[in-house]
N, C-alpha and C positions, 0 to 999 in steps of 0.2 A: 583670747582668754574668753571673748563671750561665746564663743564654736566650744572651747575646753568644759565651761560651765552648764553649754546647753548638750554637751553630748554624759557629763557628769548624769544630769538632770534624766534623760534618758536611761542611761543606765541604771538609776536607781529605781526610777517607776518600771522598767523590765525585771530586776530582780525582785521588785515589791510583788509582780504580776505572776513571777513563777512560785515563791511564799505562796500565795494567795490561791494559788491554782493546788500546791501540794496542801495547802488546808483539806482543800476539800474535797480532794481525793482520800487522804487518809480521815476525812467525817463519813464518805461514802465507802470505806470498809468497815469500820464503827459498825454504821448502819447493817452493812453486809453479814458482819460478826454478831450482831444481837440479834436478828432474825435468825439466823440460823440457828442462834441458842435455842430463840422462842420453841423453836419447829424440833431442835431434840428436845426438848422438857415437854411438849404438847405429846409428842411420837412415845415418850418414855411414860408418860403419868396414861395413856389410852395403854398402852400396852399392859401396864401393869392392872389398871381395869378389866383389862379383856381377860388375864391373868386370873382374880380373881373370878371373874364371874365364869369361870372356865370350870376351875374347883369348885364352887359352890354346884353347878349342875352336872356334875361329876360326882359329889357327896349324895345329891337329890335321886337321882339316877341311882343310886348303891343301896340308897335306905329304900327305893321304891316311890321317894311323893313326888310329884308333877310341879314342874317350874311354874314361876308364878311369872308373868312380865308384869313387869314396871312400866306403870302407864303415869304420865305428868298429871298430878292434879288430885292424886289418892292420896290420904294419910300414907299409905306405906313408904319407906324411905325404899331409896335404890339397892339394888344388890349390892354390898362391898367387900 
Protein backbone atom coordinates (compact mmCIF):
# COMPACT_ATOMS: atom_id res chain seq x y z
CA UNK A 1 0.00 0.00 0.00
CA UNK A 2 2.85 2.37 0.82
CA UNK A 3 4.40 1.65 -2.57
CA UNK A 4 1.17 2.58 -4.37
CA UNK A 5 0.88 5.77 -2.32
CA UNK A 6 4.47 6.71 -3.16
CA UNK A 7 3.86 6.04 -6.85
CA UNK A 8 0.65 8.10 -6.72
CA UNK A 9 2.48 10.96 -5.01
CA UNK A 10 5.27 10.83 -7.59
CA UNK A 11 2.75 10.89 -10.43
CA UNK A 12 0.97 13.85 -8.84
CA UNK A 13 4.25 15.75 -8.49
CA UNK A 14 5.23 14.94 -12.09
CA UNK A 15 1.84 16.09 -13.34
CA UNK A 16 2.16 19.30 -11.33
CA UNK A 17 5.59 19.90 -12.85
CA UNK A 18 4.25 19.35 -16.36
CA UNK A 19 1.44 21.84 -15.74
CA UNK A 20 3.91 24.39 -14.36
CA UNK A 21 6.15 23.94 -17.40
CA UNK A 22 3.18 24.41 -19.74
CA UNK A 23 2.23 27.61 -17.90
CA UNK A 24 5.77 28.97 -18.20
CA UNK A 25 5.82 28.19 -21.92
CA UNK A 26 2.50 29.98 -22.41
CA UNK A 27 3.74 33.03 -20.51
CA UNK A 28 6.87 33.11 -22.68
CA UNK A 29 4.72 32.92 -25.83
CA UNK A 30 2.50 35.73 -24.57
CA UNK A 31 5.54 37.86 -23.82
CA UNK A 32 6.87 37.29 -27.34
CA UNK A 33 3.47 38.19 -28.76
CA UNK A 34 3.31 41.43 -26.77
CA UNK A 35 6.84 42.34 -27.88
CA UNK A 36 5.95 41.65 -31.52
CA UNK A 37 2.79 43.74 -31.18
CA UNK A 38 4.72 46.65 -29.67
CA UNK A 39 7.31 46.43 -32.44
CA UNK A 40 4.57 46.42 -35.05
CA UNK A 41 2.90 49.48 -33.50
CA UNK A 42 6.21 51.34 -33.31
CA UNK A 43 6.95 50.52 -36.94
CA UNK A 44 3.49 51.71 -38.02
CA UNK A 45 3.92 54.98 -36.09
CA UNK A 46 7.37 55.54 -37.60
CA UNK A 47 6.00 54.88 -41.10
CA UNK A 48 3.15 57.31 -40.53
CA UNK A 49 5.52 60.02 -39.32
CA UNK A 50 7.81 59.37 -42.28
CA UNK A 51 4.91 59.64 -44.72
CA UNK A 52 3.76 62.90 -43.13
CA UNK A 53 7.26 64.34 -43.27
CA UNK A 54 7.68 63.30 -46.90
CA UNK A 55 4.34 64.93 -47.78
CA UNK A 56 5.34 68.15 -46.07
CA UNK A 57 8.72 68.20 -47.78
CA UNK A 58 7.03 67.58 -51.11
CA UNK A 59 4.62 70.46 -50.52
CA UNK A 60 7.46 72.75 -49.50
CA UNK A 61 9.39 71.79 -52.64
CA UNK A 62 6.38 72.65 -54.79
CA UNK A 63 5.99 76.11 -53.29
CA UNK A 64 9.72 76.69 -53.16
CA UNK A 65 9.99 77.18 -49.40
CA UNK A 66 13.15 75.87 -47.74
CA UNK A 67 12.49 73.02 -45.31
CA UNK A 68 12.98 73.79 -41.63
CA UNK A 69 14.69 71.13 -39.58
CA UNK A 70 13.19 70.32 -36.22
CA UNK A 71 15.63 70.72 -33.35
CA UNK A 72 14.69 69.61 -29.86
CA UNK A 73 14.47 72.54 -27.51
CA UNK A 74 13.22 75.00 -30.11
CA UNK A 75 9.83 76.61 -29.60
CA UNK A 76 8.67 75.21 -32.94
CA UNK A 77 6.92 71.87 -32.77
CA UNK A 78 8.11 68.89 -34.80
CA UNK A 79 6.54 68.29 -38.22
CA UNK A 80 3.18 66.58 -38.07
